[in-house]
DOMI-503176 format. One record per residue (C-alpha): residue number from 1; residue in one letter; chain; z, x, y. Coordinates in Angstrom, 2 decimals. Last residue first. Layout:
BEGIN
<node i="NUM" aa="A" ch="A" pz="Z" px="X" py="Y"/>
...
This chain:
BEGIN
<node i="221" aa="Q" ch="A" pz="10.12" px="-14.01" py="-0.95"/>
<node i="220" aa="N" ch="A" pz="8.36" px="-10.85" py="0.11"/>
<node i="219" aa="R" ch="A" pz="5.02" px="-11.83" py="1.63"/>
<node i="218" aa="A" ch="A" pz="1.88" px="-10.25" py="0.20"/>
<node i="217" aa="G" ch="A" pz="0.71" px="-6.98" py="1.70"/>
<node i="216" aa="F" ch="A" pz="1.93" px="-5.48" py="4.98"/>
<node i="215" aa="I" ch="A" pz="-1.25" px="-5.37" py="7.05"/>
<node i="214" aa="S" ch="A" pz="-3.53" px="-8.00" py="5.49"/>
<node i="213" aa="S" ch="A" pz="-0.42" px="-10.01" py="4.60"/>
<node i="212" aa="G" ch="A" pz="0.73" px="-10.35" py="8.19"/>
<node i="211" aa="V" ch="A" pz="-1.84" px="-11.06" py="10.89"/>
<node i="210" aa="R" ch="A" pz="-1.24" px="-13.25" py="13.93"/>
<node i="209" aa="V" ch="A" pz="-4.25" px="-13.17" py="16.24"/>
<node i="208" aa="M" ch="A" pz="-4.27" px="-13.30" py="20.05"/>
<node i="207" aa="T" ch="A" pz="-7.24" px="-13.90" py="22.36"/>
<node i="206" aa="S" ch="A" pz="-8.85" px="-16.65" py="20.28"/>
<node i="205" aa="G" ch="A" pz="-12.15" px="-18.05" py="21.57"/>
<node i="204" aa="C" ch="A" pz="-13.94" px="-19.64" py="18.61"/>
<node i="203" aa="D" ch="A" pz="-15.50" px="-16.34" py="17.51"/>
<node i="202" aa="I" ch="A" pz="-12.00" px="-14.86" py="17.65"/>
<node i="201" aa="A" ch="A" pz="-10.73" px="-17.63" py="15.35"/>
<node i="200" aa="L" ch="A" pz="-13.57" px="-17.00" py="12.89"/>
<node i="199" aa="K" ch="A" pz="-12.60" px="-13.34" py="12.77"/>
<node i="198" aa="F" ch="A" pz="-8.91" px="-14.27" py="12.37"/>
<node i="197" aa="D" ch="A" pz="-9.53" px="-16.48" py="9.34"/>
<node i="196" aa="G" ch="A" pz="-7.75" px="-15.10" py="6.30"/>
<node i="195" aa="S" ch="A" pz="-5.14" px="-12.88" py="7.94"/>
<node i="194" aa="M" ch="A" pz="-4.29" px="-15.35" py="10.72"/>
<node i="193" aa="G" ch="A" pz="-6.12" px="-17.04" py="13.58"/>
<node i="192" aa="M" ch="A" pz="-4.88" px="-18.68" py="16.73"/>
<node i="191" aa="S" ch="A" pz="-3.02" px="-17.66" py="19.86"/>
<node i="190" aa="I" ch="A" pz="-5.02" px="-18.60" py="22.95"/>
<node i="189" aa="T" ch="A" pz="-3.68" px="-16.74" py="25.97"/>
<node i="188" aa="K" ch="A" pz="-4.59" px="-16.99" py="29.65"/>
<node i="187" aa="L" ch="A" pz="-2.85" px="-20.11" py="30.92"/>
<node i="186" aa="E" ch="A" pz="-0.86" px="-19.77" py="34.10"/>
<node i="185" aa="C" ch="A" pz="2.08" px="-22.10" py="34.25"/>
<node i="184" aa="N" ch="A" pz="5.26" px="-21.18" py="36.15"/>
<node i="183" aa="N" ch="A" pz="4.14" px="-21.46" py="39.78"/>
<node i="182" aa="T" ch="A" pz="1.63" px="-24.13" py="38.84"/>
<node i="181" aa="K" ch="A" pz="-1.91" px="-23.92" py="37.50"/>
<node i="180" aa="L" ch="A" pz="-3.28" px="-27.05" py="35.85"/>
<node i="179" aa="H" ch="A" pz="-6.83" px="-25.60" py="35.72"/>
<node i="178" aa="K" ch="A" pz="-6.21" px="-24.10" py="32.29"/>
<node i="177" aa="L" ch="A" pz="-5.19" px="-27.35" py="30.63"/>
<node i="176" aa="N" ch="A" pz="-8.67" px="-28.62" py="29.83"/>
<node i="175" aa="E" ch="A" pz="-9.93" px="-25.17" py="28.85"/>
<node i="174" aa="F" ch="A" pz="-6.94" px="-24.66" py="26.55"/>
<node i="173" aa="T" ch="A" pz="-7.46" px="-28.06" py="24.92"/>
<node i="172" aa="T" ch="A" pz="-11.11" px="-27.18" py="24.32"/>
<node i="171" aa="K" ch="A" pz="-10.08" px="-23.86" py="22.73"/>
<node i="170" aa="L" ch="A" pz="-7.56" px="-25.68" py="20.53"/>
<node i="169" aa="R" ch="A" pz="-10.16" px="-28.19" py="19.34"/>
<node i="168" aa="K" ch="A" pz="-12.55" px="-25.33" py="18.67"/>
<node i="167" aa="F" ch="A" pz="-9.98" px="-23.83" py="16.32"/>
<node i="166" aa="E" ch="A" pz="-9.67" px="-27.18" py="14.56"/>
<node i="165" aa="E" ch="A" pz="-13.44" px="-27.53" py="14.06"/>
<node i="164" aa="E" ch="A" pz="-13.63" px="-23.94" py="12.83"/>
<node i="163" aa="I" ch="A" pz="-10.91" px="-24.65" py="10.29"/>
<node i="162" aa="Q" ch="A" pz="-12.73" px="-27.77" py="9.11"/>
<node i="161" aa="N" ch="A" pz="-15.99" px="-25.90" py="8.76"/>
<node i="160" aa="L" ch="A" pz="-14.21" px="-23.09" py="6.95"/>
<node i="159" aa="D" ch="A" pz="-13.05" px="-25.40" py="4.16"/>
<node i="158" aa="E" ch="A" pz="-10.80" px="-23.20" py="2.04"/>
<node i="157" aa="T" ch="A" pz="-7.79" px="-25.08" py="3.41"/>
<node i="156" aa="F" ch="A" pz="-4.42" px="-24.56" py="5.04"/>
<node i="155" aa="T" ch="A" pz="-5.06" px="-26.61" py="8.16"/>
<node i="154" aa="A" ch="A" pz="-5.31" px="-24.58" py="11.35"/>
<node i="153" aa="M" ch="A" pz="-2.29" px="-23.42" py="13.28"/>
<node i="152" aa="G" ch="A" pz="-2.27" px="-23.60" py="17.04"/>
<node i="151" aa="M" ch="A" pz="-0.99" px="-21.72" py="20.05"/>
<node i="150" aa="V" ch="A" pz="-1.49" px="-22.30" py="23.74"/>
<node i="149" aa="G" ch="A" pz="-1.18" px="-20.24" py="26.89"/>
<node i="148" aa="I" ch="A" pz="0.94" px="-18.50" py="29.50"/>
<node i="147" aa="I" ch="A" pz="3.71" px="-21.02" py="30.08"/>
<node i="146" aa="C" ch="A" pz="6.27" px="-19.13" py="32.16"/>
<node i="145" aa="V" ch="A" pz="9.99" px="-19.65" py="31.80"/>
<node i="144" aa="N" ch="A" pz="12.88" px="-18.73" py="34.07"/>
<node i="143" aa="S" ch="A" pz="12.05" px="-20.92" py="37.09"/>
<node i="142" aa="L" ch="A" pz="12.09" px="-24.32" py="35.43"/>
<node i="141" aa="S" ch="A" pz="11.47" px="-26.71" py="38.34"/>
<node i="140" aa="A" ch="A" pz="7.76" px="-27.10" py="37.59"/>
<node i="139" aa="V" ch="A" pz="8.69" px="-28.34" py="34.12"/>
<node i="138" aa="E" ch="A" pz="10.72" px="-31.21" py="35.53"/>
<node i="137" aa="K" ch="A" pz="8.01" px="-32.01" py="38.05"/>
<node i="136" aa="S" ch="A" pz="5.57" px="-32.73" py="35.23"/>
<node i="135" aa="A" ch="A" pz="1.95" px="-31.58" py="35.15"/>
<node i="134" aa="M" ch="A" pz="2.50" px="-29.07" py="32.36"/>
<node i="133" aa="L" ch="A" pz="4.33" px="-31.60" py="30.20"/>
<node i="132" aa="A" ch="A" pz="1.76" px="-34.34" py="30.77"/>
<node i="131" aa="K" ch="A" pz="-1.04" px="-31.97" py="29.76"/>
<node i="130" aa="A" ch="A" pz="0.84" px="-30.84" py="26.66"/>
<node i="129" aa="D" ch="A" pz="1.49" px="-34.44" py="25.68"/>
<node i="128" aa="A" ch="A" pz="-2.21" px="-35.27" py="26.07"/>
<node i="127" aa="P" ch="A" pz="-3.23" px="-32.25" py="23.98"/>
<node i="126" aa="S" ch="A" pz="-0.93" px="-33.53" py="21.20"/>
<node i="125" aa="M" ch="A" pz="2.16" px="-31.50" py="20.61"/>
<node i="124" aa="G" ch="A" pz="2.98" px="-29.25" py="17.70"/>
<node i="123" aa="F" ch="A" pz="4.48" px="-28.90" py="14.26"/>
<node i="122" aa="K" ch="A" pz="2.49" px="-28.67" py="11.04"/>
<node i="121" aa="T" ch="A" pz="3.71" px="-30.57" py="7.99"/>
<node i="120" aa="D" ch="A" pz="1.59" px="-33.62" py="8.69"/>
<node i="119" aa="E" ch="A" pz="-1.62" px="-31.80" py="7.83"/>
<node i="118" aa="E" ch="A" pz="-4.70" px="-32.65" py="9.88"/>
<node i="117" aa="A" ch="A" pz="-4.36" px="-29.46" py="11.88"/>
<node i="116" aa="I" ch="A" pz="-4.75" px="-29.11" py="15.65"/>
<node i="115" aa="K" ch="A" pz="-1.17" px="-29.74" py="16.72"/>
<node i="114" aa="I" ch="A" pz="-0.76" px="-27.80" py="19.93"/>
<node i="113" aa="Q" ch="A" pz="2.07" px="-25.29" py="20.27"/>
<node i="112" aa="L" ch="A" pz="2.61" px="-24.52" py="23.93"/>
<node i="111" aa="L" ch="A" pz="2.91" px="-20.78" py="24.43"/>
<node i="110" aa="C" ch="A" pz="5.91" px="-19.27" py="26.18"/>
<node i="109" aa="N" ch="A" pz="6.77" px="-16.28" py="28.34"/>
<node i="108" aa="I" ch="A" pz="10.44" px="-15.72" py="29.07"/>
<node i="107" aa="I" ch="A" pz="11.50" px="-14.96" py="32.65"/>
<node i="106" aa="R" ch="A" pz="14.64" px="-12.91" py="32.79"/>
<node i="105" aa="D" ch="A" pz="18.02" px="-12.96" py="34.55"/>
<node i="104" aa="H" ch="A" pz="19.86" px="-12.74" py="31.24"/>
<node i="103" aa="K" ch="A" pz="21.68" px="-16.04" py="31.74"/>
<node i="102" aa="K" ch="A" pz="18.49" px="-17.48" py="33.24"/>
<node i="101" aa="A" ch="A" pz="16.61" px="-16.83" py="30.02"/>
<node i="100" aa="Q" ch="A" pz="19.13" px="-19.01" py="28.14"/>
<node i="99" aa="K" ch="A" pz="18.61" px="-21.99" py="30.45"/>
<node i="98" aa="N" ch="A" pz="14.84" px="-21.59" py="30.55"/>
<node i="97" aa="I" ch="A" pz="14.65" px="-21.40" py="26.75"/>
<node i="96" aa="E" ch="A" pz="16.78" px="-24.56" py="26.59"/>
<node i="95" aa="K" ch="A" pz="14.49" px="-26.40" py="29.01"/>
<node i="94" aa="L" ch="A" pz="11.42" px="-25.34" py="27.07"/>
<node i="93" aa="L" ch="A" pz="13.00" px="-26.66" py="23.88"/>
<node i="92" aa="K" ch="A" pz="13.79" px="-30.00" py="25.46"/>
<node i="91" aa="F" ch="A" pz="10.28" px="-30.22" py="26.90"/>
<node i="90" aa="S" ch="A" pz="8.83" px="-30.06" py="23.41"/>
<node i="89" aa="D" ch="A" pz="6.54" px="-28.04" py="21.13"/>
<node i="88" aa="V" ch="A" pz="7.12" px="-24.44" py="22.12"/>
<node i="87" aa="G" ch="A" pz="5.98" px="-22.42" py="19.12"/>
<node i="86" aa="H" ch="A" pz="4.64" px="-19.10" py="20.34"/>
<node i="85" aa="I" ch="A" pz="7.71" px="-17.65" py="22.06"/>
<node i="84" aa="L" ch="A" pz="6.76" px="-14.43" py="23.81"/>
<node i="83" aa="N" ch="A" pz="8.63" px="-11.32" py="24.84"/>
<node i="82" aa="V" ch="A" pz="12.02" px="-11.86" py="23.13"/>
<node i="81" aa="F" ch="A" pz="14.74" px="-9.52" py="24.45"/>
<node i="80" aa="E" ch="A" pz="17.80" px="-11.23" py="25.91"/>
<node i="79" aa="A" ch="A" pz="16.83" px="-14.75" py="24.90"/>
<node i="78" aa="M" ch="A" pz="16.84" px="-13.90" py="21.19"/>
<node i="77" aa="Y" ch="A" pz="20.28" px="-15.14" py="20.15"/>
<node i="76" aa="K" ch="A" pz="20.43" px="-17.87" py="22.81"/>
<node i="75" aa="V" ch="A" pz="17.38" px="-19.64" py="21.36"/>
<node i="74" aa="K" ch="A" pz="19.23" px="-20.45" py="18.14"/>
<node i="73" aa="N" ch="A" pz="20.62" px="-23.87" py="19.15"/>
<node i="72" aa="R" ch="A" pz="17.17" px="-25.04" py="20.16"/>
<node i="71" aa="Q" ch="A" pz="15.65" px="-24.52" py="16.74"/>
<node i="70" aa="V" ch="A" pz="12.34" px="-22.70" py="17.01"/>
<node i="69" aa="H" ch="A" pz="9.47" px="-23.14" py="14.56"/>
<node i="68" aa="G" ch="A" pz="8.01" px="-19.75" py="13.81"/>
<node i="67" aa="I" ch="A" pz="6.06" px="-17.27" py="15.92"/>
<node i="66" aa="M" ch="A" pz="8.81" px="-15.56" py="17.89"/>
<node i="65" aa="H" ch="A" pz="7.11" px="-12.53" py="19.38"/>
<node i="64" aa="W" ch="A" pz="8.89" px="-9.22" py="19.85"/>
<node i="63" aa="E" ch="A" pz="7.24" px="-6.59" py="22.03"/>
<node i="62" aa="I" ch="A" pz="8.38" px="-3.13" py="20.94"/>
<node i="61" aa="D" ch="A" pz="9.27" px="-0.49" py="23.54"/>
<node i="60" aa="K" ch="A" pz="12.93" px="-0.58" py="22.48"/>
<node i="59" aa="P" ch="A" pz="12.55" px="1.28" py="19.23"/>
<node i="58" aa="M" ch="A" pz="14.01" px="-0.45" py="16.14"/>
<node i="57" aa="Q" ch="A" pz="17.42" px="-1.15" py="14.69"/>
<node i="56" aa="E" ch="A" pz="18.68" px="-3.84" py="17.05"/>
<node i="55" aa="Q" ch="A" pz="15.27" px="-5.54" py="17.13"/>
<node i="54" aa="K" ch="A" pz="15.28" px="-5.74" py="13.35"/>
<node i="53" aa="E" ch="A" pz="18.58" px="-7.63" py="13.23"/>
<node i="52" aa="V" ch="A" pz="17.54" px="-9.96" py="16.06"/>
<node i="51" aa="M" ch="A" pz="14.20" px="-10.71" py="14.40"/>
<node i="50" aa="E" ch="A" pz="15.89" px="-11.61" py="11.13"/>
<node i="49" aa="Q" ch="A" pz="18.26" px="-13.98" py="12.92"/>
<node i="48" aa="I" ch="A" pz="15.41" px="-15.59" py="14.87"/>
<node i="47" aa="K" ch="A" pz="13.33" px="-16.40" py="11.82"/>
<node i="46" aa="N" ch="A" pz="9.53" px="-16.53" py="12.24"/>
<node i="45" aa="E" ch="A" pz="8.89" px="-12.93" py="13.23"/>
<node i="44" aa="G" ch="A" pz="5.95" px="-11.43" py="15.11"/>
<node i="43" aa="F" ch="A" pz="5.57" px="-7.76" py="16.02"/>
<node i="42" aa="V" ch="A" pz="3.67" px="-6.20" py="18.92"/>
<node i="41" aa="R" ch="A" pz="3.84" px="-2.40" py="19.26"/>
<node i="40" aa="Q" ch="A" pz="1.52" px="-1.07" py="16.56"/>
<node i="39" aa="G" ch="A" pz="0.63" px="2.62" py="16.99"/>
<node i="38" aa="A" ch="A" pz="0.56" px="3.95" py="13.42"/>
<node i="37" aa="Q" ch="A" pz="4.20" px="4.96" py="13.84"/>
<node i="36" aa="Y" ch="A" pz="5.02" px="1.35" py="14.63"/>
<node i="35" aa="A" ch="A" pz="3.21" px="0.17" py="11.50"/>
<node i="34" aa="E" ch="A" pz="5.24" px="2.59" py="9.41"/>
<node i="33" aa="M" ch="A" pz="8.34" px="1.52" py="11.31"/>
<node i="32" aa="L" ch="A" pz="7.65" px="-2.10" py="10.38"/>
<node i="31" aa="D" ch="A" pz="7.51" px="-1.14" py="6.71"/>
<node i="30" aa="S" ch="A" pz="10.80" px="0.78" py="6.98"/>
<node i="29" aa="V" ch="A" pz="12.36" px="-2.19" py="8.81"/>
<node i="28" aa="P" ch="A" pz="11.93" px="-4.29" py="5.66"/>
<node i="27" aa="K" ch="A" pz="9.41" px="-7.15" py="5.52"/>
<node i="26" aa="T" ch="A" pz="10.51" px="-10.80" py="5.28"/>
<node i="25" aa="K" ch="A" pz="8.65" px="-11.61" py="8.54"/>
<node i="24" aa="S" ch="A" pz="6.45" px="-8.78" py="9.82"/>
<node i="23" aa="V" ch="A" pz="3.56" px="-10.64" py="11.35"/>
<node i="22" aa="A" ch="A" pz="1.75" px="-7.89" py="13.25"/>
<node i="21" aa="V" ch="A" pz="0.57" px="-9.60" py="16.43"/>
<node i="20" aa="L" ch="A" pz="-2.84" px="-8.18" py="17.35"/>
<node i="19" aa="T" ch="A" pz="-3.98" px="-8.83" py="20.91"/>
<node i="18" aa="V" ch="A" pz="-7.64" px="-9.62" py="21.55"/>
<node i="17" aa="H" ch="A" pz="-9.32" px="-8.50" py="24.79"/>
<node i="16" aa="E" ch="A" pz="-10.55" px="-5.22" py="23.29"/>
<node i="15" aa="P" ch="A" pz="-12.51" px="-6.88" py="20.48"/>
<node i="14" aa="L" ch="A" pz="-10.83" px="-6.67" py="17.07"/>
<node i="13" aa="Q" ch="A" pz="-12.53" px="-5.33" py="13.95"/>
<node i="12" aa="S" ch="A" pz="-11.30" px="-1.74" py="14.35"/>
<node i="11" aa="T" ch="A" pz="-7.80" px="-3.16" py="14.81"/>
<node i="10" aa="I" ch="A" pz="-7.97" px="-4.65" py="11.31"/>
<node i="9" aa="D" ch="A" pz="-9.05" px="-1.54" py="9.41"/>
<node i="8" aa="N" ch="A" pz="-6.69" px="0.65" py="11.43"/>
<node i="7" aa="L" ch="A" pz="-3.78" px="-1.62" py="10.55"/>
<node i="6" aa="N" ch="A" pz="-4.67" px="-1.57" py="6.85"/>
<node i="5" aa="Q" ch="A" pz="-4.90" px="2.24" py="6.88"/>
<node i="4" aa="K" ch="A" pz="-1.50" px="2.54" py="8.57"/>
<node i="3" aa="I" ch="A" pz="0.06" px="0.08" py="6.14"/>
<node i="2" aa="N" ch="A" pz="-1.19" px="1.90" py="3.06"/>
<node i="1" aa="M" ch="A" pz="0.00" px="0.00" py="0.00"/>
């Protein structure tokens, strides 16, 4: 398992404007350090506790992204250091992130998670909800968060046409929301695409891909 080689293979396929988030959930710090030594600085975790433990042990120039579903009561544990929260799917969550960011005198960047998949198991807001959220006075008053883009997860399927359709749905949503600029909303990021479909996602407009198994091998249970 050559993590450095895998990373080089993937980064060589990415256009310059696309950010690679190395999805390191369930992987030991030694694996993450191998990726770090190969030049990777952006890591994505889906459990806050695990991210906190790794953050304490690893170099401080790493950008930590929270890519999983976020429980409001856990936000406080990562508020001091998290760079980007991918899965914001409600005003209540945004409000909590703002509250915890304020305690550390920081602004935390967030992506609105849009439900683009047909599956019921996927979290996310409808495009209409996202638009209402961004246009609301309540959101405008949150001075310690910044909404910088959208995130979506395609249906888990072999059907590339369906995946492409869903990715395009997210790109369209992004374009429709982009002109709603406020002091704390400036959309520039589209986070979509994982190990199996990141090239397709980039073709559909992704600027940030979340790749785990292609770098670190299959997930440790």
